[in-house]
N, C-alpha and C positions, 0 to 999 in steps of 0.2 A: 743666254736667253735673249731674245730680241727685245730692244728697248720698248717699253710701254706694254709689255705683256705680263700678265700675272701667272703665278704657278698653278692656281686653281681657278676653275671656272666659277663665275658668279651668275646670279639669275637676275634678270630685269623683270620687274613685276608686270609691266605692260609696255611693249614696244610698238604696239599698234600693228602687229603683223597679221592680225586676223583679216580674212577677206572682207572687204567692205568696211574697213576701219572708219569709224565715225568721227564726230567732231572732237573727241578726246585725243585723237591721233596727233602727236607732236614730234616731228622728225628731229627737232633740236634736242630732244631728250637723249638721243643716241650719243651726243657728244658730252653732255654735262652731268648725267646721272652717275654718281659715284659707283664704281664697281660694275657698271654695265659694259659688257664687251661686244656689243652688237657692231659698233663701228670697226673694232679690231677684226672681228670675224669677216665682215664685209670686205675690208681691205685685203684680207688674205684670199678669200675665194674669188674676188673680182679681179685679182691680179692677172695680167695677161698670161704669165707662165703657168699659173695654177689652172686657169680656164683651159689652156691647151693640153696640159697633162691630163686633166679630168676628161676632156673630150676624147683623147686618144685611148684612155683606159676604159671607155664606156663598155665595150663588149668583150674585152680580152685582157689577158694578163701579158705584161710586157717586161722585158729585161731593160735595165738602165740604158744600155747601148742602143737598143731599139727606140726607146723614147727620145734619146738625144738625136738620133737620125731623123725622127719624125717631127720634132719641134725645131723648126728652122730658126737659127740665130741664137739659140740658148747655149750658154757656156756650161761646161761640166760642173763648175762650182754652183752656178745658179740653179741648175737642175737638181743637184744634191740638196741645196737649201730648200727649194720648193717642195721636193718630195718629203723631206723631213718635216716641214711645217704641215703638209697635208696629212702625213702619218700621225703627227702629234694631235691634230684636230680630229682624228678618227675617220678621215675621208678616204685614206689610202692604206692598204695593208702591204707590208714589206715582208717577203719571205726569203730567207737565206738558206741555200742548200749546201750541205757540208761536202763539197766536191772541190777538186783542184783543177783549174782555178775556181774560186768561189762563184756561184751563180746566185744572183739576186733578182727576184721578180717583184713586180708591183701590180696591184689590182685595186679596183674600187671596193670599198666596204659597202654594206647596205646603205649606210648614211651617205656615202659618196655618190652612190647610184641615184639617190633621191635628188641630190644637187644637180646631177647631170640633166635631169628633166627640166629644171629651171633654166640652166644654161642653154639647152636646146631651144626653149621658148624665146630667150633673148636673141639667139642667132636667127631664128625664124623671123622675129620682128625686124631685125636689122636687114635681112635679105628682102623683106617685103617693102621696106621703106628706104632702101639705099638710093633710089632715083630721086626721091623727095629731098633727102639729105644732100645729095650731090648738087641739086638745084639750089638749095638754101645756101650751101657753101659758095657756089658760084655767084649768087646774088650778093652775099656778104662781101666777098672779095672785090666785086665790082664797086660796091658802095665805098669800101675802104680806099680803093684806088681813086675814086672820084674825090673823096674827102682829102686825100693826100695831094692830089693835083690842085685842088682849090686853096690849099694852104700856102 
């Protein structure tokens, strides 16, 4: 089992995930509240390989080899680990067919499909603001260069 993961899920009374979370919303509670797995779950689903796997499984069932071809730069081992973690979390369903050679397919569960909607919103936001981010990066790099020259 991955370091820092527990065998059974625990419940956090209030993580402030309600829309319009009010003044009681304290993000620091994600890290310090004993037994709360919010940060662990966020680390898992926000991982770049998990995001890409979920995105590719949005509307179709794929075999392992197809996913590996679609996710540029992922190793066989990393894809295996990622899919196992997503399956453990109930986001991906793995189906093994008793044929030779064995055929294994992956698809999003209903829970995984709800996460895809959130990922799509994040991608949409990123696409809408990529020019602003590029400008901010350029401005930052210019300031850093000026500060380095002045030193």
